[in-house]
C-alpha positions in Angstrom: 39.3 139.2 55.3 39.3 143.0 56.5 41.3 143.7 60.4 39.1 145.9 62.4 37.7 149.0 61.3 38.9 151.0 58.2 42.4 152.2 57.9 43.4 149.4 60.6 45.0 147.1 57.8 47.2 150.1 56.2 48.2 151.6 59.7 49.4 147.8 60.5 51.1 147.5 57.1 52.8 150.7 57.5 53.8 149.8 61.4 55.2 146.2 60.2 57.1 148.4 57.3 58.6 150.6 59.7 59.5 148.5 62.6 61.1 145.6 60.2 63.5 147.8 58.3 65.1 149.9 61.1 68.7 150.2 61.0 71.3 149.3 62.8 74.3 151.3 64.0 76.3 150.6 61.2 73.8 151.9 59.0 72.7 148.5 57.5 69.2 147.4 57.6 67.1 144.4 58.9 65.5 144.2 55.7 62.9 141.7 57.0 59.6 143.6 55.7 58.9 140.9 53.4 59.5 138.4 55.9 57.2 140.1 58.8 54.4 140.9 56.0 54.1 137.1 54.8 54.4 135.9 58.9 51.8 138.2 59.6 49.4 137.7 57.0 49.3 133.9 57.6 48.6 134.5 61.4 45.9 137.1 60.9 44.9 135.4 58.0 44.6 138.5 56.0 46.3 140.2 52.8 48.6 142.8 53.8 
């Protein structure tokens, strides 16, 4: 299944990769990209 117009799925993936790997003030990272991709894919019923 595709989400919206062409390119929307790629932009959503890029946004999730950015948002869920933001650094904390100490320099460590969230490192939640895989978990977020799985959750969004399941909820939207698409493969990201």
